[in-house]
N, C-alpha and C positions, 0 to 999 in steps of 0.2 A: 244404483241398483234399485233403491226404493222407488224412484220415479218411474223406472221401467215397470215394476210390478203395479204401481198405481194405475197406469194406463193399460197394461197388458198382464192381467193376473195369471195367465196360463202359458204365455209364450216361452219356449225354451231359452234359458239363460245359461251360458257357459263362462266360467271365470278363467281368464287367461293369466296364469301365474308366471310372472317373469322374474320374480325375486322373493325375498322374505315377506311373510305376512304375519299379522298379529296372531298369536297363539289362540286357537279355538275359533278363528274367524270362519274357516271353511265349514266346520260342523254347524256353526251358527247360521250361516247363509243357507246351507242345505236343509236344516231342520225347520227354520221359520220362513224361508223365502223360496224354497224349491229351486235352488241354484246348484248346478253341477259344475264340476271342474273339467275344463277342456282337456282333451287327450293330447297333450304336448309333452315333449321330453322335459323332465324337471331340470332346473338350473337357473343361473343368473343370465338373463338375456340382454342385459344392458339397457340403454335408454330406448324403450318403446319397441324394440325389435320383436317381442313376442306377438305384437299385433299383426305381424306378417304371416304368422302360422296358419290362420284359417284359409289363406290363399292356397295352401298346399294339401288340403284335405281332398277327399274324393270329388271328382268333377261335378259341377252343377249345384252345389250347396250355396244358397244365397244368404247373406248375413249382414248384420250391422255391427261395426266395431265402435266401442265407446271408451274414452278415457275415464278414469275414476273421478275427475273433477268436472263432470258434466251432469246435467239433469235434463230430462225431457220435460217440456212444459205443455205438451199436448201429444196426441197420436201422430206418429211419423212413418210407421211402417208402410202405410198405404202409398206413400210417395214412391217407394221402390217397387211395390207391387204393380204400379202402373207404368213402370219403366222397362223398356225392352232391352236396354243396354246392360252389360254385366257389371258396370260400375256407376255409382251415383255419388257425386261429391258436392261439397258446398261451393257455390259460385263466389269467387272473390275477385277483387280488382286492386291488387296491391301495387305499390310503386316498384320501380326497378330496384331501388335500394332495399325494400322489404323482401323482394324475391331473393336477393343475394344474402340477406341476413337470416331469413327464416327457412329457405328452401334449398337452393343451390346456386352456385356461381357459374353460370353457363359459359362465360368467357374464359374463366380459368379451366373449366372442363374441356374446352377445345384444345388445350395443351396435351390432354390425355386422349381425347376422342375428337379428332378434327371435324367429324361429321355432326358434332353437337350443335343444336340450334336453340334459340330462346324458347322457353316453355310457352305453349299456347294456353295453358291453364295451370294454376296451383291451388292447393287446398290444404287446410289444416287437417292433420291425420288423427285428431282426437275424436272425430266422428265421420265415418264414411261407410257406404254400402258397397259390398263386393260380392263376387261369385268365385267359388273355388275352382281350380283347374284352368283358369285363364292365364295365370302367371305361374312360372315354375322357379324353383331355387336357382336354376341355371341363369335365369334372367337377371339375378342379382349377384351371381357368383363373382363377377369382375369387380364388384364394388363393396361386397360385404365379406368379412371373415366369419365363417359359420361356426367357429368354436364358441366356447362359453367363457366369458361373456361375448356376445356378438359385438363386433367392432367394425367401423368403416375403414376401408383401405385408403380413402382420401378424405379425412375429416376437415381438411381445408377447403374442400369443394362442396360437400354435402353437409347440411346443417340439421340440428335437432333430431339426432338419432335416426329413427325410421322415416321421419317425415320427408326429408329432402330426397332420399334415394327412392322412396315409393313414388313421389311426384315425377322424378326423372324417368323411371322405368315405365310408368303409365304414359307419360308424354311420348316416349319412344315407340311404345306399342301402338298408340293412336296414329302417330306420324307414319308408321309403316303399314297401317291398315290392318293390324293384327288384333286389335281390340277396339272398344268404343267406350266413351265416358260421357255421361249426362251430367249437367251441372244445374243445380237448383240452390236458391238461397234458403238454407234451413238452420244454419248456425247463428247463434246470437252471442256476442262478446261484450262483457261489461264495459270495455274501453270505448265502445260505440253507443253507449247508453241503452239501458233497459227500462227507461221510465214509462214506456207505453204498456208494459206488461202489468196486468192486474191479477193479483193472487186469487181473488174471488172467482175469476174466470178459469184459472188453472185448476182450481178445486172442483170444477164441474166434471173432471175426468174426461171421458170419451167425448164430451161436448165442448171441451176446451177449444177456443178459436185459434190456438197457436200451434201449428204443426212444426215445431221448432225444437232445437236443442241448445241450451245455454252452456257455454264452456268458459270456465274461469281460467283460461290459459294464461300463464304467467303471473297469476295472483297467488300470493302466499300470506298467511296471517296466523297468529297464535290461536285465534278463536274465529269461528264462523261469523260471529256478530261484527267483526271488523271488515268483512268483505262486502263489495258492492252487491246490493239486492240480497242481503243476508236473510231477508224474510223468506225467499224461495228456498234457500238451503235449509233453514231451520224448519220449514214446513215438512220437507221430505225427511229430514233427520228425525223429527218427532214421529212421523209416520213409521219410519223404520223401527224405532224403539217401542212403538205401541204394540207391536206383535211379539216382542220378546218375552216379557214376563210381567207379573203384576207390578214389579218395581222397575219397569223399563225406564221411566223418567229419571229415577235416581241413578240408574246405571248410565244413562246418557250424560248426566251432569258430571258423574265421577270420571267417565272417560274424557269428557271435554277438558276437565281440569288436568288430567294426566297428559293429554296431548298438548295443552298449552305449556305445561312445564317442560316437556321434551322439546318442544319447538324453541322455547327460550334458551334452554341449555345448548341446543344446536347452534343458535345464533351467537351465544357467548363463546363457544368453542371456536367458531369460525373467526370471530373478531380477535380472539387471543392468537390464533394461528397467523392471521394476517399481520398483526403487530409484531409477532416473532420474526416473520419473514422480512418485514421492513427493517427490523432492528439489526438483522445479520446480513442485510443487503441482498436477499434472494430476489 
């Protein structure tokens, strides 16, 4: 969120709440960062499914969806402004094994839908541009249980919550000529190296030469300092807390220690549970 405001001080930002948030976060974001809450039905949406909700707003709204583990490293909205298609996604060239692991198993899908074909494109759903009204809930109804939490009807076919099913539905729409998708390379992933990025260039703001979004997909750590290119994350984290209060830096460090403690407790509980399962033969 801080990176969005760094490059776009006034663009509307709406928070898609798909589960529990830290107490006071909504008021904090509204007061200091002019962030509103998206008008979606409250509840537990499950893994990423709340990101589909902007599709079902009134027709013609163009938007950018971002995961919380992303940062802009330069202006990007102009890419979609220049695009005539209703959807703009990152251009990827994954292996067949990665498509099956991260998106959907089209061969297994043929057992349910004999007309299913290999995808012509796939994209990470942590960052994508879309237009409301082009897809309807009915387009997903065969594949998603719309209760709370949202669940996949065929989790053995579609992967990663919303990601696999969104890729499939868009592929089908394009195949039938009912929609169009443009692909551009704008996502950066630490697993493919970020060594070329210079923080000094990013700090230029609107003059940054990187019209891209960095996504730490799959990376977890107790502290930001342990993640690849932590300097980028720390720059925007400090920028976030610089607006809060006179003691913003003290608050940042206190929350970092709290988050580290909670992360380590979670890891410990998971290990204990795994050992217990092994001991009783589950």
